[in-house]
OpenMM code with the backbone's topology and positions (N, CA, C; nanometers):
from openmm import Vec3, app, unit

residues = "MET GLU VAL PHE LYS ASP LYS GLU PHE LEU GLU THR LEU VAL LYS ALA ILE VAL GLY ASN PRO GLU LYS VAL SER VAL ASP ARG THR VAL ASP GLU MET GLY VAL LEU LEU THR LEU LYS ILE ASP GLN ALA ASP MET GLY TYR VAL ILE GLY ARG LYS GLY GLN THR ALA GLN ALA ILE ARG THR LEU LEU LYS ILE VAL GLY ALA LYS ASN ASN ALA ARG VAL ASN LEU LYS ILE TYR GLU PRO ASN GLY SER MET LYS GLY ALA MET ARG ARG GLN GLU ASP ASN SER LEU ASP GLN GLU ILE ASP THR SER SER LEU ASP ASP LEU THR ILE".split()
positions = [
    Vec3(-0.7491, -0.6615, -0.7806),
    Vec3(-0.6889, -0.6746, -0.6475),
    Vec3(-0.7664, -0.6469, -0.5135),
    Vec3(-0.7473, -0.7548, -0.4167),
    Vec3(-0.8621, -0.7679, -0.3086),
    Vec3(-0.8024, -0.6658, -0.1721),
    Vec3(-0.8918, -0.5905, -0.1299),
    Vec3(-0.8688, -0.4920, -0.0313),
    Vec3(-0.8633, -0.5506, 0.0826),
    Vec3(-0.7851, -0.5573, 0.1872),
    Vec3(-0.7946, -0.6424, 0.3147),
    Vec3(-0.8444, -0.5512, 0.4074),
    Vec3(-0.9424, -0.5849, 0.4945),
    Vec3(-1.0103, -0.4771, 0.5772),
    Vec3(-0.9706, -0.4784, 0.7136),
    Vec3(-0.8330, -0.6140, 0.7747),
    Vec3(-0.8242, -0.6154, 0.8869),
    Vec3(-0.7826, -0.4675, 0.9610),
    Vec3(-0.7064, -0.4078, 0.9125),
    Vec3(-0.6515, -0.3246, 1.0294),
    Vec3(-0.7935, -0.1813, 1.0534),
    Vec3(-0.8667, -0.1519, 0.9285),
    Vec3(-0.9892, -0.0972, 0.9495),
    Vec3(-1.0827, -0.1794, 1.0820),
    Vec3(-1.1033, -0.3163, 1.0429),
    Vec3(-1.1921, -0.3869, 1.1538),
    Vec3(-1.1255, -0.3535, 1.2703),
    Vec3(-1.0137, -0.3599, 1.2991),
    Vec3(-0.9408, -0.3532, 1.4306),
    Vec3(-0.9360, -0.2044, 1.4877),
    Vec3(-0.9307, -0.1222, 1.3889),
    Vec3(-0.9400, 0.0233, 1.4615),
    Vec3(-1.1045, 0.0437, 1.5098),
    Vec3(-1.1891, -0.0028, 1.4399),
    Vec3(-1.3345, 0.0177, 1.4557),
    Vec3(-1.3633, -0.0430, 1.5578),
    Vec3(-1.3149, -0.1695, 1.6070),
    Vec3(-1.3528, -0.2316, 1.7064),
    Vec3(-1.3093, -0.1763, 1.8573),
    Vec3(-1.1615, -0.1521, 1.8368),
    Vec3(-1.1139, -0.0915, 1.9353),
    Vec3(-1.1783, 0.0624, 2.0066),
    Vec3(-1.1874, 0.1317, 1.8620),
    Vec3(-1.2519, 0.2786, 1.9144),
    Vec3(-1.3940, 0.2755, 1.9471),
    Vec3(-1.4315, 0.1468, 1.9718),
    Vec3(-1.5630, 0.1177, 2.0070),
    Vec3(-1.5611, 0.1047, 2.1832),
    Vec3(-1.4456, 0.0886, 2.2328),
    Vec3(-1.4604, 0.0227, 2.3571),
    Vec3(-1.3616, 0.0953, 2.4460),
    Vec3(-1.2860, 0.1890, 2.3858),
    Vec3(-1.2171, 0.2677, 2.4681),
    Vec3(-1.2549, 0.3880, 2.5021),
    Vec3(-1.2207, 0.4594, 2.6129),
    Vec3(-1.2352, 0.5935, 2.6517),
    Vec3(-1.1841, 0.7051, 2.5651),
    Vec3(-1.0518, 0.6819, 2.4882),
    Vec3(-0.9841, 0.7686, 2.3993),
    Vec3(-0.9859, 0.7346, 2.2863),
    Vec3(-1.0729, 0.7213, 2.1987),
    Vec3(-1.0655, 0.6692, 2.0629),
    Vec3(-0.9736, 0.7524, 1.9611),
    Vec3(-0.9703, 0.8771, 1.9930),
    Vec3(-0.8805, 0.9323, 1.8852),
    Vec3(-0.7326, 0.9380, 1.9061),
    Vec3(-0.6883, 0.8419, 2.0397),
    Vec3(-0.5682, 0.8055, 2.0374),
    Vec3(-0.5215, 0.6667, 2.0043),
    Vec3(-0.6283, 0.5980, 1.9250),
    Vec3(-0.6063, 0.4543, 1.8710),
    Vec3(-0.5676, 0.4682, 1.7360),
    Vec3(-0.4422, 0.3984, 1.7266),
    Vec3(-0.3891, 0.4036, 1.5948),
    Vec3(-0.3229, 0.2485, 1.5661),
    Vec3(-0.3323, 0.1710, 1.4438),
    Vec3(-0.2720, 0.0696, 1.3902),
    Vec3(-0.1662, 0.0609, 1.2918),
    Vec3(-0.0913, 0.0074, 1.3351),
    Vec3(0.0086, -0.0177, 1.2074),
    Vec3(0.0245, -0.1584, 1.1536),
    Vec3(0.0126, -0.1901, 1.0487),
    Vec3(0.0109, -0.3142, 0.9443),
    Vec3(0.1476, -0.3268, 0.8766),
    Vec3(0.1790, -0.4286, 0.9243),
    Vec3(0.3039, -0.5081, 0.8585),
    Vec3(0.3084, -0.6670, 0.8159),
    Vec3(0.3536, -0.6779, 0.6896),
    Vec3(0.3205, -0.7938, 0.6128),
    Vec3(0.4404, -0.8654, 0.5892),
    Vec3(0.4880, -0.9963, 0.6397),
    Vec3(0.6228, -1.0627, 0.6285),
    Vec3(0.5804, -1.2009, 0.5938),
    Vec3(0.6568, -1.2910, 0.5577),
    Vec3(0.6474, -1.4404, 0.5275),
    Vec3(0.5793, -1.5111, 0.6393),
    Vec3(0.5526, -1.4447, 0.7695),
    Vec3(0.4731, -1.5110, 0.8624),
    Vec3(0.3439, -1.4627, 0.8394),
    Vec3(0.3173, -1.3633, 0.7880),
    Vec3(0.1516, -1.3347, 0.7851),
    Vec3(0.1817, -1.1666, 0.7878),
    Vec3(0.0483, -1.1231, 0.8661),
    Vec3(0.0344, -1.0039, 0.8651),
    Vec3(0.0142, -0.9669, 1.0177),
    Vec3(0.0941, -0.8383, 1.0704),
    Vec3(0.0897, -0.8285, 1.1864),
    Vec3(0.0409, -0.7117, 1.2155),
    Vec3(-0.0619, -0.6763, 1.2975),
    Vec3(-0.1166, -0.5568, 1.3551),
    Vec3(-0.0774, -0.5099, 1.4881),
    Vec3(-0.0083, -0.3939, 1.4690),
    Vec3(0.0260, -0.3411, 1.5913),
    Vec3(-0.0704, -0.2279, 1.6446),
    Vec3(-0.1173, -0.2293, 1.7726),
    Vec3(-0.2314, -0.1653, 1.8258),
    Vec3(-0.1669, -0.0517, 1.9053),
    Vec3(-0.1741, 0.0649, 1.9133),
    Vec3(-0.1453, 0.1647, 1.9769),
    Vec3(-0.2329, 0.2204, 2.0556),
    Vec3(-0.2627, 0.2334, 2.1849),
    Vec3(-0.3716, 0.3078, 2.2557),
    Vec3(-0.3338, 0.3834, 2.3662),
    Vec3(-0.3988, 0.4479, 2.4270),
    Vec3(-0.3867, 0.5596, 2.5380),
    Vec3(-0.3647, 0.4470, 2.6407),
    Vec3(-0.2806, 0.4660, 2.7376),
    Vec3(-0.2287, 0.3793, 2.8520),
    Vec3(-0.3438, 0.3733, 2.9242),
    Vec3(-0.4342, 0.4698, 2.9306),
    Vec3(-0.5402, 0.4743, 3.0337),
    Vec3(-0.6407, 0.3625, 2.9965),
    Vec3(-0.6361, 0.3397, 2.8759),
    Vec3(-0.7586, 0.2137, 2.7977),
    Vec3(-0.7076, 0.1123, 2.7915),
    Vec3(-0.5662, 0.0884, 2.8571),
    Vec3(-0.5287, -0.0450, 2.8233),
    Vec3(-0.6103, -0.1468, 2.9095),
    Vec3(-0.6375, -0.1347, 3.0066),
    Vec3(-0.7610, -0.2281, 3.0629),
    Vec3(-0.8861, -0.2787, 3.0152),
    Vec3(-0.9215, -0.1611, 2.9032),
    Vec3(-1.0417, -0.1993, 2.8453),
    Vec3(-1.0089, -0.2897, 2.7307),
    Vec3(-0.8747, -0.2784, 2.6784),
    Vec3(-0.8563, -0.3585, 2.5859),
    Vec3(-0.7984, -0.4956, 2.5945),
    Vec3(-0.7341, -0.5071, 2.7209),
    Vec3(-0.6865, -0.6415, 2.7555),
    Vec3(-0.7984, -0.7090, 2.8474),
    Vec3(-0.8600, -0.6451, 2.9128),
    Vec3(-0.9865, -0.7001, 2.9761),
    Vec3(-0.9166, -0.7904, 3.1047),
    Vec3(-1.0343, -0.8410, 3.1471),
    Vec3(-1.0252, -0.9130, 3.2746),
    Vec3(-0.9203, -1.0820, 3.2314),
    Vec3(-0.8182, -1.0907, 3.3099),
    Vec3(-0.7445, -1.2079, 3.2701),
    Vec3(-0.6869, -1.2185, 3.1251),
    Vec3(-0.7238, -1.1185, 3.0558),
    Vec3(-0.6547, -1.1099, 2.9291),
    Vec3(-0.7788, -1.1590, 2.8192),
    Vec3(-0.8928, -1.1550, 2.8933),
    Vec3(-1.0194, -1.2054, 2.7817),
    Vec3(-1.0690, -1.1286, 2.6798),
    Vec3(-1.0506, -1.0017, 2.6931),
    Vec3(-1.1084, -0.9190, 2.5849),
    Vec3(-0.9793, -0.9195, 2.4608),
    Vec3(-0.8835, -0.9211, 2.5100),
    Vec3(-0.7539, -0.9149, 2.4153),
    Vec3(-0.7622, -1.0703, 2.3521),
    Vec3(-0.8072, -1.1369, 2.4010),
    Vec3(-0.7853, -1.2792, 2.3463),
    Vec3(-0.9172, -1.2866, 2.2301),
    Vec3(-1.0366, -1.2370, 2.2651),
    Vec3(-1.1523, -1.2256, 2.1638),
    Vec3(-1.1419, -1.1318, 2.0705),
    Vec3(-1.0486, -1.0168, 2.0661),
    Vec3(-1.0100, -0.9648, 1.9582),
    Vec3(-0.9262, -1.0303, 1.8347),
    Vec3(-0.8248, -1.1307, 1.9303),
    Vec3(-0.7363, -1.2279, 1.8446),
    Vec3(-0.7854, -1.2914, 1.7638),
    Vec3(-0.9217, -1.3815, 1.8371),
    Vec3(-0.9801, -1.4938, 1.7833),
    Vec3(-1.0714, -1.3958, 1.6668),
    Vec3(-1.1304, -1.2847, 1.6467),
    Vec3(-1.1833, -1.2070, 1.5510),
    Vec3(-1.0878, -1.1858, 1.4465),
    Vec3(-0.9916, -1.1423, 1.4907),
    Vec3(-0.8803, -1.1164, 1.3618),
    Vec3(-0.8374, -1.2609, 1.2983),
    Vec3(-0.8215, -1.3621, 1.3685),
    Vec3(-0.8052, -1.4761, 1.2712),
    Vec3(-0.9251, -1.5031, 1.2093),
    Vec3(-1.0414, -1.4893, 1.2161),
    Vec3(-1.1438, -1.4931, 1.1562),
    Vec3(-1.1366, -1.4330, 1.0195),
    Vec3(-1.1290, -1.3059, 1.0634),
    Vec3(-1.1058, -1.1858, 0.9273),
    Vec3(-0.9875, -1.2472, 0.8356),
    Vec3(-0.8876, -1.3000, 0.8896),
    Vec3(-0.7893, -1.3218, 0.8261),
    Vec3(-0.8019, -1.4840, 0.7347),
    Vec3(-0.8557, -1.5878, 0.8117),
    Vec3(-0.8925, -1.6987, 0.7484),
    Vec3(-0.9957, -1.6481, 0.6348),
    Vec3(-1.0815, -1.5538, 0.6332),
    Vec3(-1.1631, -1.5125, 0.5053),
    Vec3(-1.0721, -1.4732, 0.4105),
    Vec3(-0.9468, -1.3991, 0.4162),
    Vec3(-0.8642, -1.3597, 0.3221),
    Vec3(-0.7389, -1.4521, 0.2870),
    Vec3(-0.7354, -1.5678, 0.3528),
    Vec3(-0.6654, -1.6739, 0.3459),
    Vec3(-0.5192, -1.6036, 0.3692),
    Vec3(-0.5237, -1.5505, 0.4937),
    Vec3(-0.4157, -1.4498, 0.5638),
    Vec3(-0.3927, -1.5083, 0.6908),
    Vec3(-0.2703, -1.4984, 0.7664),
    Vec3(-0.2273, -1.5102, 0.8995),
    Vec3(-0.2536, -1.3787, 0.9704),
    Vec3(-0.3348, -1.3309, 1.0580),
    Vec3(-0.3365, -1.2119, 1.1033),
    Vec3(-0.3112, -1.2184, 1.2786),
    Vec3(-0.2046, -1.1416, 1.2935),
    Vec3(-0.1469, -1.1537, 1.4529),
    Vec3(-0.1650, -1.0087, 1.5227),
    Vec3(-0.1967, -0.9955, 1.6115),
    Vec3(-0.2148, -0.8825, 1.7079),
    Vec3(-0.0969, -0.8731, 1.8002),
    Vec3(-0.0465, -0.7440, 1.8052),
    Vec3(0.0498, -0.6998, 1.9129),
    Vec3(-0.0115, -0.6086, 1.9700),
    Vec3(-0.0145, -0.5692, 2.0878),
    Vec3(-0.0729, -0.4649, 2.1733),
    Vec3(0.0614, -0.3800, 2.2093),
    Vec3(0.0839, -0.2694, 2.1840),
    Vec3(0.2094, -0.1727, 2.1958),
    Vec3(0.2127, -0.1263, 2.3450),
    Vec3(0.3045, -0.1691, 2.4299),
    Vec3(0.3182, -0.1447, 2.5539),
    Vec3(0.4271, -0.0614, 2.5562),
    Vec3(0.4315, 0.0748, 2.5848),
    Vec3(0.5278, 0.1510, 2.5980),
    Vec3(0.6422, 0.1279, 2.7056),
    Vec3(0.7373, 0.1761, 2.7268),
    Vec3(0.8613, 0.1433, 2.8137),
    Vec3(0.7993, 0.1954, 2.9529),
    Vec3(0.7426, 0.2989, 2.9589),
    Vec3(0.7120, 0.3694, 3.0975),
    Vec3(0.5573, 0.3117, 3.1438),
    Vec3(0.5266, 0.1837, 3.0976),
    Vec3(0.4010, 0.1616, 3.1296),
    Vec3(0.3901, 0.0873, 3.2851),
    Vec3(0.2591, 0.0897, 3.3103),
    Vec3(0.2723, 0.0605, 3.4638),
    Vec3(0.2675, -0.1255, 3.4629),
    Vec3(0.2424, -0.1959, 3.3697),
    Vec3(0.2825, -0.3287, 3.3952),
    Vec3(0.4178, -0.3585, 3.3874),
    Vec3(0.5037, -0.2810, 3.3144),
    Vec3(0.6391, -0.2785, 3.2985),
    Vec3(0.7121, -0.2451, 3.4351),
    Vec3(0.6486, -0.1420, 3.4770),
    Vec3(0.7072, -0.0925, 3.6061),
    Vec3(0.6839, -0.1608, 3.7247),
    Vec3(0.5636, -0.2453, 3.7212),
    Vec3(0.5301, -0.3398, 3.8556),
    Vec3(0.6422, -0.4401, 3.8182),
    Vec3(0.6654, -0.4873, 3.6955),
    Vec3(0.7476, -0.6247, 3.6950),
    Vec3(0.8997, -0.5705, 3.7387),
    Vec3(0.9440, -0.4370, 3.7150),
    Vec3(1.0643, -0.3854, 3.7174),
    Vec3(1.0777, -0.3765, 3.8869),
    Vec3(0.9519, -0.3337, 3.9659),
    Vec3(0.9574, -0.3355, 4.0794),
    Vec3(0.9677, -0.4597, 4.1646),
    Vec3(0.8917, -0.5863, 4.0931),
    Vec3(0.8998, -0.6992, 4.1784),
    Vec3(1.0572, -0.7744, 4.1366),
    Vec3(1.1156, -0.7285, 4.0267),
    Vec3(1.2461, -0.7794, 4.0240),
    Vec3(1.3569, -0.7344, 4.1050),
    Vec3(1.2895, -0.6068, 4.1374),
    Vec3(1.4114, -0.5398, 4.2467),
    Vec3(1.3695, -0.5653, 4.3728),
    Vec3(1.2500, -0.6052, 4.4381),
    Vec3(1.2414, -0.6767, 4.5387),
    Vec3(1.2902, -0.8071, 4.5668),
    Vec3(1.3126, -0.9020, 4.4500),
    Vec3(1.3875, -1.0223, 4.4779),
    Vec3(1.5260, -0.9993, 4.4816),
    Vec3(1.5617, -0.8794, 4.4495),
    Vec3(1.7101, -0.8826, 4.4603),
    Vec3(1.7855, -0.8355, 4.5972),
    Vec3(1.6713, -0.7930, 4.6948),
    Vec3(1.7210, -0.7253, 4.7823),
    Vec3(1.7522, -0.8508, 4.9365),
    Vec3(1.8263, -0.8075, 4.9824),
    Vec3(1.8554, -0.9356, 5.0863),
    Vec3(1.7915, -0.9068, 5.1890),
    Vec3(1.7387, -1.0371, 5.2562),
    Vec3(1.6198, -1.0472, 5.3734),
    Vec3(1.7129, -1.0154, 5.4945),
    Vec3(1.6641, -0.9674, 5.5871),
    Vec3(1.7404, -0.9909, 5.7127),
    Vec3(1.6866, -1.1060, 5.7913),
    Vec3(1.7350, -1.1549, 5.8361),
    Vec3(1.7167, -1.3078, 5.9189),
    Vec3(1.8068, -1.3010, 6.0416),
    Vec3(1.8649, -1.2067, 6.1005),
    Vec3(1.9268, -1.1893, 6.2271),
    Vec3(1.8220, -1.2518, 6.3364),
    Vec3(1.6938, -1.1925, 6.3166),
    Vec3(1.6131, -1.2253, 6.4355),
    Vec3(1.6099, -1.3617, 6.4386),
    Vec3(1.6216, -1.4494, 6.3585),
    Vec3(1.5894, -1.5936, 6.3666),
    Vec3(1.7006, -1.6669, 6.3995),
    Vec3(1.8026, -1.5942, 6.4292),
    Vec3(1.9567, -1.6692, 6.4835),
    Vec3(1.9165, -1.7406, 6.6223),
    Vec3(1.8527, -1.7023, 6.7129),
    Vec3(1.8529, -1.7153, 6.8242),
    Vec3(1.7163, -1.7861, 6.8446),
    Vec3(1.6486, -1.8446, 6.7443),
    Vec3(1.5507, -1.9322, 6.7565),
    Vec3(1.5346, -2.0588, 6.7786),
    Vec3(1.4439, -2.1052, 6.8911),
    Vec3(1.4887, -2.2780, 6.8944),
    Vec3(1.3318, -2.3427, 6.8635),
    Vec3(1.3670, -2.4272, 6.8221),
    Vec3(1.2289, -2.5208, 6.7945),
    Vec3(1.2656, -2.6764, 6.8623),
] * unit.nanometer
topology = app.Topology()
chain = topology.addChain("A")
for resn in residues:
    res = topology.addResidue(resn, chain)
    for name in ("N", "CA", "C"):
        topology.addAtom(name, app.Element.getBySymbol(name[0]), res)
């Protein structure tokens, strides 16, 4: 029976780039779609793993696809984002600002 090293590979890679390697954990699930690796890291390290414009996360996903192809498996990465994360909070704040009514009363007397 062949042992897949995708989980260990991901843990080693991420621990090397984050500031809190002791908080890195990976859950591995297998279903008909392939292997899903769920990465959980400290919130402060999210920027290191995602990278500028998502480039680091994309590079990690590419490496995992190579590891999966070597083992004839489809490997996908999910980066766990807790509900209280900054990105989620920013999204909620943007949504709330869109719902607020804009005061246009100062434009009522405007003539062009």
